[in-house]
N, C-alpha and C positions, 0 to 999 in steps of 0.2 A: 504494499500498501503505500502511495508516495507521501510524502509526508510534506504538512501546510507551513511556510512562514509566518509567524506569528507577526500581525498585522498594525501597525502604531497608530492608533487614533491622533498623533499629536502631527507625523508627516503628513506635506497635501503637496501637489505635483503641480506645477508652473513658475513662474521666471522670480528670481531675486530681485532684489533692488537696483542692486550692483550691475547684474546681466541688463534689466533693462535700461538704464543708465547710459552701459557701450553703446548696446542698440538703438537709443536718441541719437549717441553723438557722433554713430557711423551715418546712417541717416542725415544727419544736421551738414556733416561734412560733403555728401553726395551731392544733395541740394544746393550747398554753394557753389560748387562745379558745373552741375546741368543748368542752372536756372540762367546764369547769361548767356550758354551755350544754345539756349533754346530761344532765348529774347533776339539773339544775331540770327538764329534762322526764320526768324520770322521777322523779323526787321528785311533779310534779305529776299525773303519770297516776296514781301507788299512790295519792294523795288522792281522782282522782274514781272509782279502782276501789273504793275502801274508802264511797264517797260511793254509790255505786251498789248496791253490795251491801246496804248496811243500808236505798235504799229499798226494793231487792225485797224486803228480807224484811217490812217495813211492808206492802206490796200481797199478799203472800203469806200474813203473819197476819189479812187484813182481808176478804179471799175465803175462807180458810179458815173465820170466824165467818160468812160471810155462805152458802157453800156448805153447812154443818151447821145453821146459825141455832142457833148457840150459842157463848157466850163462847170467846176465846183469848186465851191470855198470850203477849208479846214482852215478856222480861227480860232484864236484862243475868245473865249466867252465868260463872263461870271453870269451873266443874266439867261444866258439860250436864246436871246434871239439878234442883239446886236455883236457882230465883233470888234474885241475890246482895243483901244490902240495902245494902250501902254500895259506895263506888265508884264507877266511871263505865263507860259498854260498851265501850269497848276492850278490856274485861275478857273481850268476847267474848257471845254472846248464843242464846237459845234460842225458838223460837215452839212452844206446846206446847198443847192443847186440857187447860186445870185445870178439871177437872171440880169439885174440892172449893172453887176458889181459895184453897191456902192456896200456892201460889209454888213448891211442888214438884214433877219430874215424879214420878208414882203410876204404881202398875200400872194396868193399865187405862185409863190417858191415853195419849194419841195426842202426842207429838214430831214434830212437820211437819220442823223445821230446827235444826240448830247450826251456829251461827258461831264460828270460833276468834277469839282475842284481835287484835285489832290490831298491828301491829308499833311496837315501844318507840318511835319514833320520830314518833309522831298520838298524837293526842286525841279523844275523841270524850264531849262530855259539855254541860254547862250551866249553868257557872258556878259556881258555891259548896253547890247541893244540887238537885244533877238529881234528876228522880223515874229509877229502875231496872227502872219496869214502865211497859209499855202493854197495858190491858186492850181488845179487841177483843168489839164486843158483836153478836150475830146480829143486827141491822140494817145493819153496817159500822161504828157509829158508836163512838168512843172512850167512856174513861169519862173522860177531861178535862176539863176544867171550863173551858179557853180553849186556845189555841194552843200548843203547844209547839214551843221552837225550841233545834233541838242544833246543835253547832259542832265540826265536823271540821276539823282543824287542824296543822299539825307542831309538834310541841312547842317548838323554837325557829325560829320563820318569821326566814328570810335576808331582807331589801326584799328587793321586789317579790315576795313568796312569796303564793300562794292560800289560801283557808280556803272551803270547804263553809259552808252554813247548811242544815240539811233542818230544815222546818217542815210539823208535822202538826198539821192544824187538830181539831174536834172532829166532824167528820164521817167522820176518817178517814184522806182525801187526803194524799199527802205531796209535797214539793216539794223539790226541791236549788236551790241561789243557787250563784254564785261571786263573792266578794269579797276585794278585796287583805284581809292581813294584816299586823299588823306586831307585834299580841300573839295569846297565846293562850289564852283563860281557863281 
């Protein structure tokens, strides 16, 4: 017959206070390492999303100009109906068929797209005097005289941050490149 070990009524299963404190300390150290890395990944993801949205808007404007064989304008706009004469693209933008080329969405003109402002932590522009409008002709070409490079970056880049350069050539094609950012123009 098997012998049973005596059961002590005072012994309970579980963690001691020292074991629990060590576990919490390890969890705190892991959180201190993981949270900044997660925050940086989230910021870079948002940067990529903004760059892709702007690039898709450019492709749509070009496509609509070709489809309609008529000029289509993409311009910075904070109100969704008027092209901005100052500021950068981070205030938002619209794509529309500007029949009379006045920079205002008049009745009878078609708005194809309206994008809201970028988050306050992001800048989209080109140095000191960025153009606030792009005109795509019926051929798909732009009215630009030379390639336009716009920079999308965080307003206060941290070491190791990335920025995106959006290049639009005179043929209307756009490409996005990722680079390291130490400052944001």
